[in-house]
N, C-alpha and C positions, 0 to 999 in steps of 0.2 A: 535161571528160572525156570519152574514146574508148572505145567497144566493139567488138572485132573478134569476129564470130560466126564457130566455126568450121563448116568446111560437109565433110559426109558424112565421109571417111577422112581429113580435113588432121590431121597431128600438131600439137602443141603448139608444135613446133622449127619447122613448116612456119608458124604462126600467125605466131610472131617474127618469121620471116624476112622474110615478106609486111608487117607493120608497121613493121621498120625500112626495108625498101626503098623503103615509101611514107610515108612521114613527110615530110610538108610542109615542116617547120623542119631536116630534116634531123639527127633526132636519133636515138640508138640508144638503144636499152633492152634490159633485161634481167630475169631470174627466176628462184627456184626452186620445183622443181614442189613443196616440202613446205611451204616456210617461206611461202611467196606466196600460198598457197589460201587465198581469201576468201568471204566470206559476204554478204549483201546488208546493208548498213545498219553494218558494221562500220567498223572506223576505217581500215584498209589498202583497203576497197571506196570508202569513201567519196573520201579522198585520191589514189587513183593515178592519173596523168595517163591510163594507157590499159588496160583489162582486156579478157582474153580470156575469153569462154564456150566452154569444150570440154567437151562432154555434160554441159551443166547446171553445171557446177562452174566458178568464179569462181578467175582467175589476176590478182593486182595486179601490174605490170610497174612497173620503175623507172627513171630514165634511167640510164644505164651511165657509170662516171667513166671 
């Protein structure tokens, strides 16, 4: 699992673009701001290949189809 910590005024969209542009395996990720918000210890948090930490909230990313 990888975690991306948003910096300063970085948006969720910018964080996703950074993650997608820098994935070493060339994978692309996606997420839904509402449905994929997760909490430490829940199933989405534990099983996500990449998490975004945005203003102390976590978002679980999925590999784009």
